[in-house]
N, C-alpha and C positions, 0 to 999 in steps of 0.2 A: 402817094399817101400824103395826107395832110400833116405837116410837122407839128402843128399845134396839138394834135392828139398823141403824138409820140412823147413829147417832152414831159408832160405831167406823169404819165405812166412810168417812164424811165426814172424820173425823179423819185417817185414813190418806192420803186424797187431798190434804188440806191439807199434811200433813207432807212428802209426796213433792214437791208443788209447791214448798214452801218450800226443800227441799233442792236441788231443781233450780235454782231462782232463785239460791240462794247460790252454786252452782257457776258459773252463767253470768255472774253480776254482774261477776266479775273477768276475764272473757274479752275484753272490748272496752276499748280505750284510745284516748282522743281524741288526734289528732296534735298535736305540738308541746307540748301542755299536760300530757299523761300522765294526765289525769283518767280514773278508772275509770268505766265506763258499764254500765248494765243494757241488754242488747241481745237481745231475743227475736225480732226481725224480721231475717231474712237480707238481705244486701246485694243479692243477685239479685232477691229478692222486692220490696224497696223500689225498686230500679231499674225493674222492670217496672211497678209502680204509678205511679212518678214519670213514666215515659214515657207511660202512659195519661192521667195528669192533664195532661201537657203538650199532648197532642193535643187534649184537650177545651178547654184554654185557647186554643189556636191556632185552633180552629174558631169560637170565640165572641168573641175579642178582635181589634181592628183592628191588625194588625201592620204596621209601617212599615219600608220598605227604601229604600236609595239616598240618603237625606237625610244631611246632615253629622252630625246627631246619631246616626242609625242606624249610620253608618260609624264614629263614635267608640265606640259600644257594642261593635261588632265588634272594633275595634282593641284596645281596652282589655281586653275579655274574652279574646281569644286570647292576648294577652301574659301575662295572669295564668294562664290555663289551661295554658300551656306550662311553668309552674314548679310545678304542683300535684303532679306525679309520681303521677298517678292514671290509672286505666284508663277513666274516664268519657269519653264522647263529648260534649264540651261544645258547646252551641249557644246563641247569644245572640240575643235578640229585643227589639226596641223596640216598645212598645205605644203607639198613638197616642191616648192619653187624658191629659187634664190632671189627673192624679192623682199625687201624689208618693209613689210606691211602687215596690218591687222585691221579687222573691222568686226562689228557685232550688229546683229539684226534684231528688230522687235520680235519677241517670242523667245529669245534666249540663245540663238546660235552665235557662237564666237569663233572667228577664223584667225589663226596666226600662221604667218608664212615663215618658212625655214630661214630665209634671209634676215629675219629680224634678230636672230641670235648673235649676229656680229655686233649688235648694240646691247641687247639684253643678255649679258654674259653670266648673270647669276639668277637664282630663283627669285629673290626679292625684286630684281630689276624686271624680270618677266611679269611679276605680280603688278608692277607699276603700269605696264602696258595693258594687261588684262583688266585691271581695275579701271583704267581710263576708258576702255572700250565698253565695259559693263555700265559705267557711269552714263555713257551716251544713251544706252537703252533705258536705264532707270529714269533718266530725266526726259525721256521721250523726245530726244532731239530730232529724230527723223520725222516724227509726226508733226513736231513744231515747224520744221522746215517746209513740209508739205502744206501746212495750214497757212503759213505766211505767204507762200506762193499762190495758194487758192484765193486768199483774201486780196492779194495784189491784182490778180486777174479777174476779180469780181465773180469768182465761181466758175470761170471757164477753164478749159485745159485739163487740170488734174483734179478739180473738185468733183465730188459725187461719189457714189458707191461703186462705180465700175472703174476704179483706178487701174486695176490689173497690175502687171509688171512692166509698165512702160519705162523708157529710159529716165523719165522724170522721177518716177517712184524709186528706181534703183539709186539714182543720184541722191535723193532725199535720205536714203538709208546709208549713204556714204560710200557707195561703190559704183564704179563705172562699168561699162559694158565688158571690158576685158578683165575685170576683177583685180588685176595686178595694180591698177591705179585707183586710189581711194580718193573720193571727192571730199574736199575740206569742209568742215563745219564752220560756222561763223566764229569770230573771235570770242564772243560772249560764251558760246557753247563750248568751245575748246577750253577756255579758262575754267568754266564751270565743271567740265569733266576732269580737269586736272585736280581741282579741289575735292570733288566727290571721290575721285579715284584713289587719292592718298588716304582718305578716310576709310574706304573699303579695304584697302590693303592692310591698314593698321588694325582694323577690326578682325581681319583674318590672321593676324599675328606676324605680319611682315613690317619691318621698319620703314616708315614713310620716307625717310631720307634716301632710300634706294631710288626714288623717282628722280631726285637730283643727280644721282650717280648715272642713271640712264641718259639723261640729257648731256651730262659731261662727256660720256662716251661718244655721243653723236657729234658734239662740238669738236672732239679731238680726233675723230676718224679722218685720216688724210684723204683728200680728194673725193670725199663723199658728201652728199647733201643729206639732211635729215630725212627720215622716211616720210613718204607722202601723207601717211595717216596722221602724222603729228606736225607737219610742216606748214601750218596755216599762219595766220596773221602775226601772232606774237613771235618776236625773234627768240633765239635760243636763250640769250641772257635775260630777256624780259620774262620769258617763261619760267626760268629758274627762280627769278626774283619773286614772281607771283606764287610759285610753289612754296618758297621759303616763308612767305607771308602767312600761309595757311598751315605750316607744319605744327605750330602749337595746338591748333584745333585738332589736327589728326592725331597727335600724340596722346590726347585725352582718351582715345579709343584703343590705344596700342597696348597689347599684352603679348609678350613673346610666346610663340607656339612651343608647346612641350613635346 
């Protein structure tokens, strides 16, 4: 093949893709923070994939119902879901494994593991966890991560309508193949979910300061590392400092539950 014919065509494709990405980049905006996002994956598509992923998790993980902890997960989850102003059909699940993890999927499925309760020792502290995970969904962080990967690969690999439930898609939603290990989001996304999460818990009637208590519990736990779902780039102390910075904003939404 004559290279002289390949280069112009390839260049045109790249220029068109670059122009398209530049147009789309400003089309998505994270709630509450206003951060501009690259979003190449539609919300309906992400919801469909999230629901498929949830069904796979539900068939492989031991879901617990009826226990005091399971009831608390339902109670806290529904209170926060009620203030999200979203169209997602939120569902909350307690997984009977001694693993300190939690994750949420596009479409509204939220999974909390029993091992998390050694850190989240009160209902408001659990609200900090669930608020953080719901924030990832509201800010469409999984779709954003897939979009960035698709753009980086110039549309190969995970781009397109036939994404399915590949490992790449599952990792974009924050979960690894064995579910007990949660893939970390970016530093920006984690900090954003911390900020949005304390707003959501405050709107639901939980004191946002409980998020700091949760992190202090993690720091003080002897011999333990922070849960994988929260142990990304920011250090514990830096994370607490960032949360403190946004407490005043969250308090504006806070009204104690009656």
